[in-house]
C-alpha positions as CSV (number, residue, x, y, z in Angstrom):
1,M,-22.8,-50.0,-68.5
2,P,-26.6,-49.8,-68.2
3,S,-27.9,-46.4,-67.2
4,D,-29.8,-47.9,-64.3
5,S,-26.8,-49.5,-62.8
6,P,-25.4,-47.6,-59.7
7,L,-21.8,-46.5,-60.2
8,P,-19.3,-47.4,-57.5
9,D,-17.4,-44.7,-55.6
10,E,-14.3,-45.5,-57.8
11,A,-16.2,-44.3,-60.9
12,W,-16.9,-40.9,-59.3
13,L,-13.3,-40.7,-58.1
14,N,-12.1,-41.4,-61.6
15,A,-14.3,-38.6,-62.9
16,L,-13.2,-36.2,-60.3
17,S,-9.6,-37.0,-61.0
18,S,-10.2,-36.3,-64.7
19,L,-11.3,-32.7,-64.1
20,P,-8.8,-30.0,-65.3
21,D,-5.9,-29.1,-63.0
22,M,-7.0,-31.6,-60.4
23,G,-4.3,-32.8,-58.1
24,P,-4.0,-34.8,-54.8
25,A,-4.5,-31.7,-52.5
26,R,-7.5,-30.4,-54.5
27,L,-9.1,-33.8,-54.6
28,R,-8.6,-34.2,-50.9
29,A,-10.2,-30.8,-50.3
30,L,-13.2,-31.7,-52.4
31,L,-13.7,-35.0,-50.5
32,A,-13.1,-33.5,-47.0
33,D,-16.8,-33.9,-46.0
34,R,-18.3,-35.5,-49.0
35,Q,-18.7,-38.8,-50.7
36,P,-17.3,-38.9,-54.3
37,E,-20.7,-38.7,-56.0
38,Q,-21.6,-35.7,-53.8
39,A,-18.4,-34.0,-54.7
40,W,-19.1,-34.5,-58.4
41,K,-22.5,-32.8,-58.0
42,V,-20.9,-29.9,-56.2
43,C,-18.5,-29.4,-59.1
44,L,-21.4,-29.5,-61.6
45,Q,-23.0,-26.7,-59.6
46,G,-19.9,-24.5,-59.9
47,K,-20.2,-23.4,-56.3
48,P,-16.9,-22.0,-54.9
49,L,-15.8,-24.0,-51.8
50,P,-13.8,-22.4,-49.0
51,E,-11.9,-25.7,-48.4
52,V,-10.7,-25.7,-52.0
53,E,-9.8,-22.0,-51.7
54,A,-7.3,-23.0,-49.0
55,V,-5.3,-24.9,-51.5
56,V,-5.7,-22.9,-54.7
57,G,-5.9,-19.3,-53.3
58,G,-6.9,-16.6,-55.9
59,R,-7.6,-19.2,-58.6
60,L,-10.7,-20.4,-56.9
61,L,-13.3,-18.8,-59.2
62,A,-11.5,-19.7,-62.4
63,L,-10.9,-23.3,-61.3
64,T,-14.5,-23.7,-60.1
65,A,-15.8,-22.5,-63.4
66,A,-13.4,-24.9,-65.3
67,W,-14.6,-27.8,-63.2
68,A,-18.2,-27.0,-63.8
69,K,-17.8,-26.7,-67.5
70,A,-15.8,-30.0,-67.7
71,A,-18.2,-31.9,-65.5
72,G,-21.1,-30.8,-67.7
73,Q,-19.4,-32.3,-70.7
74,L,-18.1,-35.6,-69.2
75,S,-20.1,-38.8,-68.8
76,V,-19.1,-40.6,-65.6
77,G,-20.4,-43.9,-67.0
78,E,-18.4,-43.6,-70.2
79,L,-15.2,-42.7,-68.3
80,W,-15.8,-45.8,-66.2
81,S,-16.2,-48.0,-69.3
82,Q,-13.0,-46.7,-70.8
83,L,-11.1,-48.0,-67.7
84,T,-12.6,-51.4,-68.2
85,N,-11.7,-51.4,-71.8
86,H,-8.1,-50.6,-70.9
87,G,-7.9,-53.3,-68.2
88,V,-7.3,-50.6,-65.5
89,Q,-8.6,-51.2,-62.0
90,V,-9.5,-48.3,-59.7
91,I,-9.0,-48.6,-56.0
92,G,-10.3,-45.9,-53.6
93,R,-9.0,-45.5,-50.1
94,G,-12.0,-47.3,-48.7
95,H,-11.7,-50.2,-51.1
96,A,-10.9,-53.6,-49.6
97,E,-7.8,-54.0,-51.9
98,Y,-6.3,-50.6,-51.0
99,P,-2.7,-51.3,-50.0
100,A,-2.4,-51.7,-46.2
101,C,0.9,-49.8,-46.1
102,L,-0.7,-46.7,-47.5
103,R,-3.8,-46.6,-45.3
104,D,-2.0,-44.7,-42.5
105,D,0.3,-42.8,-44.8
106,P,0.7,-39.1,-44.0
107,D,-0.3,-38.2,-47.6
108,P,-2.1,-41.2,-49.0
109,P,-3.4,-41.2,-52.6
110,L,-7.2,-41.1,-52.4
111,V,-7.5,-43.2,-55.6
112,I,-5.1,-45.6,-57.2
113,F,-5.2,-46.8,-60.8
114,A,-3.6,-50.2,-61.4
115,Q,-2.9,-52.5,-64.3
116,G,-1.6,-56.0,-63.7
117,D,-1.7,-58.3,-60.7
118,L,-3.0,-56.6,-57.5
119,Q,-1.3,-59.4,-55.5
120,A,1.9,-57.5,-56.0
121,L,0.6,-55.1,-53.3
122,A,-0.2,-57.9,-50.9
123,P,1.9,-57.9,-47.7
124,A,5.4,-58.8,-48.8
125,P,8.8,-57.2,-48.6
126,R,9.3,-54.4,-51.1
127,V,12.3,-52.3,-51.8
128,A,12.4,-49.1,-53.9
129,I,15.4,-48.7,-56.1
130,V,15.8,-45.2,-57.4
131,G,18.4,-42.9,-58.9
132,T,19.4,-40.6,-61.7
133,R,18.3,-40.8,-65.3
134,R,21.9,-39.6,-66.2
135,C,23.6,-42.7,-64.7
136,T,27.0,-44.2,-65.4
137,R,27.7,-47.7,-66.6
138,Y,28.6,-48.5,-63.0
139,G,25.2,-47.3,-61.7
140,T,23.3,-49.2,-64.5
141,E,25.1,-52.5,-63.7
142,V,24.6,-52.1,-59.9
143,A,20.9,-51.3,-60.3
144,Y,20.4,-54.3,-62.6
145,E,22.2,-56.7,-60.3
146,L,20.4,-55.3,-57.3
147,G,17.0,-55.7,-58.9
148,K,17.8,-59.2,-60.0
149,T,19.2,-60.4,-56.7
150,L,16.4,-58.9,-54.6
151,T,13.7,-60.4,-56.9
152,A,15.3,-63.8,-56.7
153,A,15.4,-63.5,-52.9
154,G,11.7,-62.9,-52.6
155,V,11.6,-59.1,-52.5
156,S,9.4,-57.0,-54.8
157,V,11.3,-54.2,-56.6
158,V,9.6,-50.8,-56.8
159,S,10.6,-47.9,-58.9
160,G,9.3,-45.0,-60.9
161,L,10.1,-46.6,-64.3
162,A,12.2,-43.6,-65.3
163,L,15.2,-43.8,-67.6
164,G,18.5,-44.8,-66.1
165,I,18.6,-46.4,-62.7
166,D,14.9,-47.1,-62.4
167,A,14.8,-48.9,-65.7
168,A,17.9,-50.9,-65.0
169,A,16.5,-52.1,-61.7
170,H,13.3,-53.3,-63.2
171,A,15.2,-54.9,-66.1
172,G,17.1,-56.9,-63.5
173,A,13.9,-57.8,-61.7
174,L,12.3,-59.0,-64.9
175,A,15.4,-61.1,-65.7
176,V,14.3,-63.5,-62.9
177,K,11.8,-66.0,-64.1
178,A,8.4,-66.9,-62.6
179,E,9.7,-67.8,-59.2
180,G,10.7,-64.2,-58.3
181,Q,8.5,-61.6,-56.6
182,P,6.5,-59.4,-59.1
183,P,7.8,-55.9,-59.8
184,V,5.8,-52.8,-59.0
185,A,6.2,-49.5,-61.0
186,V,4.6,-46.2,-59.9
187,V,4.3,-43.9,-62.8
188,A,3.4,-40.2,-63.1
189,T,1.1,-40.4,-66.1
190,G,-2.1,-42.1,-67.0
191,L,-1.7,-45.8,-67.5
192,D,-2.4,-45.4,-71.2
193,V,0.4,-42.8,-71.6
194,I,3.7,-44.5,-71.7
195,Y,6.5,-42.3,-70.5
196,P,9.3,-42.3,-71.4
197,K,8.5,-44.0,-74.7
198,T,11.8,-45.8,-74.7
199,N,10.6,-47.8,-71.7
200,R,7.6,-49.2,-73.7
201,A,8.8,-52.8,-73.5
202,L,9.5,-52.6,-69.7
203,W,6.1,-51.0,-69.2
204,R,4.3,-53.9,-70.9
205,Q,6.4,-56.6,-69.2
206,I,5.7,-55.1,-65.8
207,A,1.9,-55.0,-66.5
208,E,2.1,-58.6,-67.5
209,R,4.3,-59.9,-64.7
210,G,3.7,-57.4,-61.9
211,L,1.8,-54.2,-61.4
212,L,1.7,-50.7,-62.8
213,V,0.4,-48.1,-60.3
214,S,-0.6,-44.4,-60.8
215,E,-2.9,-41.9,-59.1
216,C,-3.5,-40.2,-62.5
217,P,-6.6,-41.0,-64.7
218,L,-6.3,-42.2,-68.2
219,G,-5.0,-39.6,-70.6
220,T,-2.8,-37.8,-68.1
221,T,0.4,-36.5,-69.7
222,P,3.7,-35.8,-67.9
223,A,3.9,-32.6,-65.8
224,P,6.9,-31.6,-63.7
225,W,4.9,-31.5,-60.4
226,R,3.6,-35.0,-60.8
227,F,7.0,-36.7,-60.4
228,P,7.7,-35.5,-56.8
229,A,4.0,-36.4,-56.0
230,R,4.6,-39.8,-57.5
231,N,7.7,-40.3,-55.4
232,R,5.8,-40.2,-52.1
233,I,3.8,-43.3,-53.3
234,I,7.1,-45.1,-54.1
235,A,8.3,-44.4,-50.6
236,G,5.0,-45.4,-49.1
237,L,4.9,-48.8,-50.8
238,A,8.4,-49.7,-50.0
239,D,9.9,-51.1,-46.8
240,A,13.2,-49.5,-47.7
241,V,14.6,-47.2,-50.3
242,V,18.0,-47.7,-52.1
243,V,19.5,-44.8,-54.0
244,V,22.0,-46.2,-56.5
245,E,23.3,-42.9,-58.1
246,S,22.0,-39.4,-57.6
247,H,23.3,-36.0,-58.7
248,E,23.6,-33.3,-56.1
249,K,20.0,-32.1,-56.7
250,G,18.6,-35.3,-58.2
251,G,14.9,-36.0,-58.3
252,S,15.4,-39.2,-56.4
253,L,16.1,-37.1,-53.3
254,Y,12.4,-36.3,-53.2
255,T,11.9,-40.1,-52.6
256,V,14.5,-40.0,-49.9
257,D,12.7,-37.1,-48.1
258,A,9.4,-39.0,-48.4
259,A,11.0,-42.2,-47.0
260,I,12.4,-40.3,-44.0
261,E,9.0,-38.8,-43.3
262,R,7.6,-42.3,-43.3
263,Q,10.4,-43.7,-41.2
264,R,11.6,-46.1,-43.9
265,P,15.3,-46.9,-43.9
266,V,17.4,-45.2,-46.7
267,F,20.4,-47.0,-48.2
268,A,22.9,-45.4,-50.6
269,I,25.5,-47.0,-52.9
270,P,28.9,-45.4,-52.4
271,G,30.3,-44.0,-55.6
272,P,33.5,-42.3,-56.9
273,I,34.0,-38.9,-55.2
274,R,34.7,-37.3,-58.6
275,S,31.6,-38.6,-60.3
276,P,28.8,-36.1,-60.6
277,A,26.3,-39.0,-60.6
278,S,27.5,-40.0,-57.1
279,R,27.5,-36.6,-55.4
280,G,24.0,-37.0,-54.2
281,T,24.4,-40.5,-52.9
282,N,27.8,-39.7,-51.2
283,Q,26.2,-36.8,-49.5
284,L,23.4,-39.0,-48.3
285,L,26.0,-41.3,-46.7
286,A,27.6,-38.3,-45.1
287,D,24.1,-37.3,-43.7
288,G,23.5,-40.7,-42.2
289,A,22.1,-43.0,-44.9
290,I,23.0,-46.6,-44.6
291,P,25.9,-47.7,-46.9
292,L,24.8,-50.6,-49.1
293,C,27.8,-52.8,-49.7
294,Q,26.1,-56.2,-49.9
295,V,22.5,-57.2,-50.3
296,S,22.4,-59.2,-47.1
297,D,22.7,-55.9,-45.2
298,L,19.5,-54.7,-46.8
299,L,17.6,-57.9,-46.3
300,E,18.2,-57.8,-42.6
301,Q,16.3,-54.5,-42.4
302,L,13.1,-55.8,-44.1
303,P,10.1,-57.0,-42.1
304,Q,10.8,-60.6,-43.1
305,G,14.4,-60.2,-42.1
306,G,16.8,-63.0,-42.9
307,L,15.4,-63.8,-46.3
308,F,17.5,-66.4,-48.0
309,I,19.8,-65.3,-50.7
310,D,22.2,-67.1,-52.9
311,E,25.3,-65.0,-53.2
312,P,26.3,-64.7,-56.9
313,P,29.4,-66.6,-57.9
314,P,32.5,-64.6,-58.5
315,P,33.0,-63.4,-62.1
316,P,35.1,-65.7,-64.3
317,V,38.8,-64.9,-64.3
318,R,39.7,-63.1,-67.5
319,A,42.9,-63.3,-69.5
320,L,45.9,-61.7,-67.9
321,L,46.4,-58.1,-69.1
322,A,49.4,-56.7,-70.8
323,P,51.4,-54.2,-68.6
324,Q,50.1,-51.2,-70.7
325,Q,46.5,-52.4,-70.4
326,E,46.9,-52.6,-66.6
327,Q,48.4,-49.1,-66.7
328,V,45.4,-47.8,-68.5
329,L,42.9,-49.4,-66.2
330,E,44.7,-48.0,-63.1
331,A,44.7,-44.5,-64.6
332,M,41.0,-44.8,-65.6
333,G,39.7,-45.5,-62.1
334,W,35.9,-45.9,-61.9
335,E,34.6,-42.9,-63.6
336,P,33.7,-42.2,-67.3
337,V,36.8,-40.5,-68.8
338,S,37.5,-39.0,-72.2
339,L,40.4,-40.1,-74.4
340,N,42.2,-36.7,-73.9
341,A,41.9,-36.9,-70.1
342,L,43.1,-40.5,-70.1
343,A,46.1,-39.5,-72.2
344,D,47.1,-36.8,-69.8
345,C,47.3,-39.1,-66.8
346,C,48.4,-42.5,-68.0
347,G,51.7,-41.6,-69.6
348,L,51.4,-43.6,-72.8
349,S,51.9,-42.5,-76.3
350,P,48.7,-42.0,-78.4
351,V,49.5,-45.1,-80.4
352,D,50.0,-47.3,-77.3
353,L,47.0,-45.8,-75.5
354,S,44.7,-46.5,-78.5
355,A,46.0,-50.1,-78.8
356,A,45.5,-50.7,-75.1
357,L,42.0,-49.3,-75.1
358,S,41.0,-51.3,-78.1
359,A,42.1,-54.5,-76.5
360,L,40.3,-53.6,-73.2
361,V,37.1,-52.9,-75.1
362,R,37.3,-56.1,-77.1
363,S,37.9,-58.2,-74.0
364,G,35.1,-56.6,-72.0
365,W,37.1,-54.8,-69.4
366,V,36.1,-51.4,-70.6
367,T,33.0,-49.9,-72.4
368,V,32.8,-46.8,-74.5
369,E,29.7,-44.6,-74.9
370,R,29.5,-41.2,-76.5
371,G,33.3,-40.8,-76.5
372,F,33.8,-41.7,-72.8
373,Y,35.5,-44.8,-71.6
374,E,34.4,-46.5,-68.4
375,R,35.6,-49.6,-66.6
376,M,33.1,-52.4,-66.2
377,S,32.0,-53.0,-62.6
378,N,32.6,-56.8,-62.7
379,T,36.3,-56.5,-63.4
380,T,39.0,-56.8,-60.8
């Protein structure tokens, strides 16, 4: 960029966000009574600010010195060029393309980094699908089917692109071809830092067919505090939040709290009462979350209520099971179970149990992962 070209506010916002230990609350304090370029000059001067002290306490002098040192070494123009080279767009809160649903948010991001199609943030129904990383096969299948069905119905699926439920929901959304609504992923790192790395393919597909969103500048690596902060943006972008599976103290409950604060409806998928992965969702139901038993219940709650949806056809009828196989399925229930636990409750000899399980796995009624057997959700 030529040196005589004026830089936009977004360039200064990017530079401010790149300072060490900068977070949403500190950035908000810096910008309380200043334009972004003015805030950058204040940081360069190393002048302690009382409004910043209110959010950092006794660390004010050390943090101010760190900002002044970093600002003196950074080139705002070069940082801005890096964003262009990575295909990343920057949207400040005063920008015309800033999402309307976040303008009046109780804790809006002051800057958004985006990669993909910004039309994914245009006014349209959006649903966040969230849940545990340590999900069951049941949870994975439900999240995938929900993501696929909502996308086909004209609803944009939002998640944090974490392992487990988030990834399954977006995989389902991407299974719908071009006629579906584009997916949106809100991540807690810079858009050049793929996390987790196992979601690399999903990350790239969403950037191509939908939109990746972050409030972190390029180069930002994962930090525990960034994930709850990210979850408020997920809730803010969504018209409703669905929790598929959550442990008793799961991270997705931060998204639930943010949704309640923003008066977004919260849905939960009922799960087995013995499953640790469903303790959080079942407690949400006990606390007043809306049970999600069919997608039409959710669509009626969205701003464009009554969206058309084709109900999926029933699964094909599978071959009749032998009596011992039916006995194993009944004993298995709907939770992952070890071979020893299944042997204790089904009453079959080890030989008969092993034969029945092998037949159920071959025919697709049961799956086995890491030594645990689990019934497939589309069986009867």
